[in-house]
N, C-alpha and C positions, 0 to 999 in steps of 0.2 A: 541632462544625461547623468551627471554625477549623482543626483538624488536617486534616479532609477537604479544605477549601478550599486549604490549603497544599499538600497532596499533589497536587491537581488542577493547581494553578499550576506546581508543579515538573515534573509530567508533560508539560504543554504546553511548558514551557521546554526540557526534555530533547528532546522530539520536534522542536522547531524548531532546536535546536542540531545534532542529528543530520542533519536535512534540509539545513541550511546547509553541511554537510560532504559532501553527496551520498549520505547513507545513510538508509535507511528505518527508522523506529522502530516498535516494537510499540505505543507510545503513540499513534502517528499512525494506523496501520491494524492492528487486532488480527489475529492469525494465523487465527482462524476465518473472519472476513470475507474476508481475503486468499485463503485456500484456496478458499472458495466462489466468489469472483470469478474466480480462475484456472480453476476447473472450468467455470464458465459460459462464459467466454471461449473455452476450448478446444472445448466442445461447440458453441458458436455458429459457430466457424470450420469445424468438421467439416460442419455443415449448409449454411452459406452459401458457403464457399470451400474445398472439399476439397483444393485444390492447396496450401493453406497449413497450417502446423502451428505451434502455440505451442511454442517450443523449451524454455523453462524452466517446468516445471509444479510445481516444489517451492517452497512459500512461503519456505523457508529460504534459497533463492538470492536472493530479493528483499531479505531482511534482511541478508545477509552479503556478497554479491558485487555486486549490481546497483548501478549509478550512478543515483540518483534525480534527475531533472531538476526536479521540483517537484510539489506537490500543490495542486490547484485545487478549491475548493468550487463545485460546479455548481448545486445547488439543495438543498432540504430532504430530497430523497429519494435523491440520488445524489452521488457524488464521482468525480472524475477523478484518476488518479494517472499522471503521466508518468514513465516509466522509460526511460533510455537506456543503451545498452551501449557 
């Protein structure tokens, strides 16, 4: 249990350290959830505002190139991730 707890603490520390540098960490948002969120956002834009398009649809972009402005916990069922270019 101690090793698992140490790993979790280290993961949180790494994620916050990356976030403080403006980078998104896999520890903060895993790639599966990020890909799903991008897909949902893109589909929602197509339905509600067809004149707009999500430019970056690859999760890799958000981990390697995007500047992350912050991550805010909204409630127990959703998270908001602010990404700036």
